N, C-alpha and C positions, 0 to 999 in steps of 0.2 A: 504493500500500500504506500509506503514511504517513497519508493522509487517512482511509482505511478503518479503520486502527487507532484513531485518535482518536475517530472517530464511533462505533465499536463499543464503546469503553470508556464513552463518555457514556451510551449506551443500556443496555448490559448491567449496568454497575456503579453506576448512578445512585443506587440505594437501599442500597448496601453500606457499612457502617462500616469504617474502616481501622485502628483501634487494636487491638492484640492484648491478650488477657486476661493476667492475672498468673499464668501457668502456667510450669512448668519444662520446657524443651525441651533435649534432648541434641543437641549439634552433631556431625555426622558428615560425613566426606569421602565424596563419591559413589563414588569409586573403591574405598572400603573396605566398601561395603554388601554384605551377604550375606543369603541366605535370605529370610525374610519381609520384612525391611527393604528389600532390593533389589526385591522384588516390589511393595511399597508405592510405592517411588519410581517404578517403571515405570508403575504405574497413575496416580500423581500427575502425572507428566510428560505422559502421554497425555491426561489430562483437562484439564490446564492448556492444552496446545496446542490441544485441541479447543474450548475455551471462550474463549480469548483469541487474537485475531489479532495475532501479534507482527510488528513491522517486520522488514524484511530484515536479515540479518547480526546477529541477536540473539545475545549471548553469555550463556550460562547459568552461574551461579556453581558452583564446584566443591564447595560445601558445602551441606548442608541441615540443618534442625532438626526433630527428631521428638519428639512427645509421645504416650504410650500410656496411655489410661485405659479399662480394661475392653475393650469392643469398639470404642471410638472411637480412631482414629488421626489425629493432626494433624501436618501437614507444612508447613514454611515454607521459602521460598527466595527468591532474587533473580535478576533478569536485567538486562542492560544493552544498550541499543540506541540508534540514532539516530532522532529523530523531529522532524518539522517543527512547532514550537510556535507560530510566527507565519508570516506570509507571507515566504518567502525566508529564514527564520531556522531553522537546523537545530541542535539541541542534543543532548547525551547525555541519556538518560532512564534513571532507575533504577526498576525495577518490582519491587514487594515483594508477594508473594502467599502465601496459605495455603489448604490444602485439608483438609477434615475428611472422613474415610472411616469408615463403620460396617460391621463385619463382619456379614454376614447369616447365614452358616452357620458350621460348625466347621472346614470345609476350609481348609488353608493353601496350597492351590494358587494359582498366580498367574493367577487367572481374574477379570477385571473384573466378571463376573456375580455373584461372591461378595461384592461390595462396593457400598455405596451412598454417593453423595456427599450429605452432610448440610449442608455449608456451604462456600462459596467466598468468600474475602476477597481483595481486591485493592487495592493502592495504587500510584500512580505519582507520582514527584516529579521535576519538571524540574530539571536541574542542569548546571553546567559539567562538563567532563570530570573524572571521578573514577577512583581506582584500582579496578580490577576486583575486587581482593580486600578492599577496605575496606568493612566494615560493622560496626556496633556488636555486640559479642559478647552483650550482655544487653539487647536492645531491649525486653523485657517490663517492665522497670522504668519505662518511659516510656509516656505515652499516645500519642505520635506521634513518628516520626523522619523527618526530611527530609534527604536527602543532597544538599546544595547547593553543596559545594565540595570540592576535591581533598584538603584538609587537615583538614576538620572536618564534622560533621553537626549540624543543628539538632534539638533535642529539646524536647518539650513534656510537662509534668507539672503536674497540678492547675491548669490554665489559664495557666501561666507557661512561658516559654521560656528555654533556655540553649543551650550548644554543647558538643559532645564532640569531642575530637581523634581522629585516626586511630589513636592509641595508646590509645584508650578512656579518656582522662582528661577530666574535666569542666574545660573551660577558660573557660567563661562561666557564672557562677552562674545557676540557673534562677529568674530574678526579673523578666524582661521580659514586658510584655504581648504583645509580638509581635516576632519577628525575621524579616527578609525579605532574601534575597540580592538585591543590586543591582549593576549594572555598575560603580558607584563604590565598592562595598564592602558592608558589612553594615549594613542599616538597622534601627534599634531603636526601638520605641515606649516612651517614657519620660515619665512625668508628663503624660500626655495629649498628648504631642507626639512628634516624631520627630527622631532624630539619627543620623549615621553614627558607628559605633564600630569599634574594632579588635577583631576576633573572638578574637584570642589573649590579650588582657588586659582588654578592656572599656573601654579609654581612649577618650574622645571624639575623633573626627577633625574633625567640624564644630564651628564656633565656638560654636554655641548650639543650643537645641532649637527646632524649627520645628513649626508647626501641621500641616504636610503637606509631604512630599517626593514629587514625582512619580516614577513608575517609568520613564517614557520619557526617553531621553537625546536631547538636541538636539545636532545636529552643524552647526557653522558654520565654513566654511573649514578642515575637518579637525580642528577643536577640539571637545571634548565638554563639554556643560553639562547641568545638571539644574535644573528649576524647583522652588523651595521657597517656602513660604508662611509669612508672619507677619501674618495678616490679609490683606495684599496680597502679591503675588508678586514674587520676585526670582530672580536667576540665580546658581547655584554652579558653579565650575569643578571639575575632577576633583581638584585639590589643595586643595579646600575653601575657596577664596577667594570671598567674596561680591562678584561682579562688578558687579552693579547694586544700587541701593537697592531696598527692598521697597515700591514704590509702584505697581506695575502690576497690571492685572486679568488679563492674559494675554500670552503671547509667541507670535510667529509666525515661521516660517522659510519664505520664498518658495522657489519652484522654483530648483534649482541649489545650494541650501545655502550661499549666499555672504553672506547678510545676516540680521541679527537685528532683528526688528520688535517693539516694545513697544506694548501697548494699554492706555490709561488714560483714564478719563472719556469713553469712547465714541470716542476718536480714536487714531490710530496715529502713532508716531515711529520714525525710523531710529536704531538704537543701535550704538555701537562694541562689538563683542564682546570687544575687548582690554581696555578700561578701563570699560565700562559707561556712558560718557557719551552723552547724546542728541545726535545729529548734526543732527536737526531737532526742532523743538518738536512735541508731539503735536497736530497740527492737521489731519491728513488722514483721510478716510474709509477709504482703503485705500492700501497701498504694496505693489507687486508687481513681480516680475521673471520672466524665463524663461531657458531654457538658451542662447539665442542673443544676447539683449540683456544681455551680461555686464557692461558698464561703466555701465549706466544702470538706473534704476527708474522705473516708471510710478506716478504718485500721483494720487489722485482726491479731489475735494471738491465737494459740491453738484452731482453729476452732470456735472462737468467733469473733464478729464484734463490732466495736465502731466507733465514729466520732470525728475528730479533725477539727479545723479551719485552715485557710490558713497560720497561723504563728505557728502552732503546739500545740495550746491550746486544751485540752480535752473538748469536748462538751458532749459526751456520753461515758461511760467507755466501755472497750472491754469485754462485758458480754452478748451480744445479739446473737441470732441464725440467725437473718436475719434483714437487714435494707434496705429499698427501698423507692422510691419517687412515691407515687400513682398519684399525680397531679403535674403540673408544678408550684410549689409554695414551700414555706419553710416547708411544712408538710412532715413528714417522717412516714412510717409505721415501727414499731419496734416489733420484735417477741422474746418472752421469755417463756420457758416452754409451748410451743405449742399454746400460745395465742398472739394476736396482740393488740397493743395500738397505739395511735396517739401522735406524738411529733412535736412541732414547734421549729426548731432550731434557728430561729431569735430571738424569745423572751425567748428561753431556758426554755420551759414549756411543760410538758406532758399534753395532752388534754383529755386523757381518761385512764381508767385502762386497764389492760391486760385482756380484756373480749371477744374480737372478734376472731372468727375462721378464718376469711379471710378479707382482705381489697383490694379494687379494684377501678379502675378509672370510674367515671361517669362524663365526660367532666370536668367542673370546680369544681365538687363536689366529694365526696368520698363515694363509696359503701362499705357497711359492711355486714358481714354474721355472724349469731349467731344461733346455733342449727338448721342449714339448712334453716333458713329464712333470707331474705335479706331486707335491707333498705338503707337509704342515710343520711349522716351527712354533715354539712357544714365545712368551714375551721377552725371553732372554736371548732369542735368536737360535736356540738349540733345536736341531731337527728331531721331532718326535714321531713323525710318520714319514717313511722313506720317500724320497723324490723319485718314485718309480711307477706312478699311476697315470692313466690316460685322463681321468677326470675325478674330481671330488663331486660326487653326484648329490649327496644329501647329508644334512646335519640334523640330528634329532636331539631335542633338549633346548632349554632356555639359555644355558650358559650363565655367566656372571656369578658363579658359585651357587646358584639356586637349584641347579639340576645337573646331573652328569650328562656329558655329551656322548652321542654315538655318531661317529663320522664314517660315512659310507664312501668307499673308494673303489673305482672301477679300473680293472686291468685285464685286457684280453677277454672281455665279456664276463669276467669273474668279479664278483663284488666282495670286498674285504672290509670288515668293520673294526674300527678302533675306538677307544675311549679318549678322553681329553688329555690323558697322560701318555698316550702312545701305546697302550697295551692292546694287543690284538684280541678281538672278541669272537670272531668267526672267520672261517675259510683261511685260517692261519697256516702258513707253510714255512 
């Protein structure tokens, strides 16, 4: 329903303006509507629901605004609902709509056939949770109203922006080129630049005006940062501390959100998110990690790969053709000159020579291939199943110490079974 709602709004309302004209509307409680006004509201609600696909659990406001001019009746109201504004990001949404009805005959009966819809206006503003009863009492004095916070609304007039409190007081003068709600606060466009300001008094929260402040928040080790630009890019913390110097072209967060990578002059450096210092010089073509390799990062340069630790120390030089993790442990498969070896990065020790043609996973053990024959080694690199089989066909058991393994190996159409210690269980010769 959420996706259908957003899609319908884009299609149906793409050509509709959202600012209300400077007309006087009388505000009325829905519960107090009588006679013709009640009839108009029923027609209004029926047409609104017919033309707008609302999300589930929509809350309609208890008040409406009515303007009567001759045979034209204009009704305005709000609704509040949940809507998915990004992938996996659900926010409250305020929907502001207006319906114009023209009386076709003289009858005052509550018959939709007696009325014609002449215009339907609609506006939606994504917002943090807001009070259901909070909206500006006199929105017509502004060109646009955006309900972006529980304590205030952003208002636009004559191409400038300000803010009005929930008590309907102007708390930010209407003088800003743009005001944008941001997870770090209110972002204001000032003097052809951007700064974070206090919405209640206009005081600057950020230390200076930046040429750009990104909307996206970066998360590193459960800490939040935002990228700002002063020609080059730097990182701001949520308390407005400039964590890094403004010397970078871009910032990257590898999988796992544990590391901060800075890119400058076409190269990448590992950066401490705590103090902004470079833990490596910007010398790598790439720096990356994944969810299982938590203590190390892979680095690349000139089509070769190496390994560094979390503070930038080199574990393996950038001289390998391939590095991967065959099992969920500290064992790495490293490839050089078309051959594989095993390396344990925790003890900083190579477990085998570069002798294998292939390395693969066998539950908690490591499969190896040499001259088209396959066998199995343990986590120390010791061969426990001879490298003499055509295939490792099947592994029975969960591994990880929770269950004993049965490893089925095929040789000349004969299946031999071993346990996880290399003991032969069947067809042993």
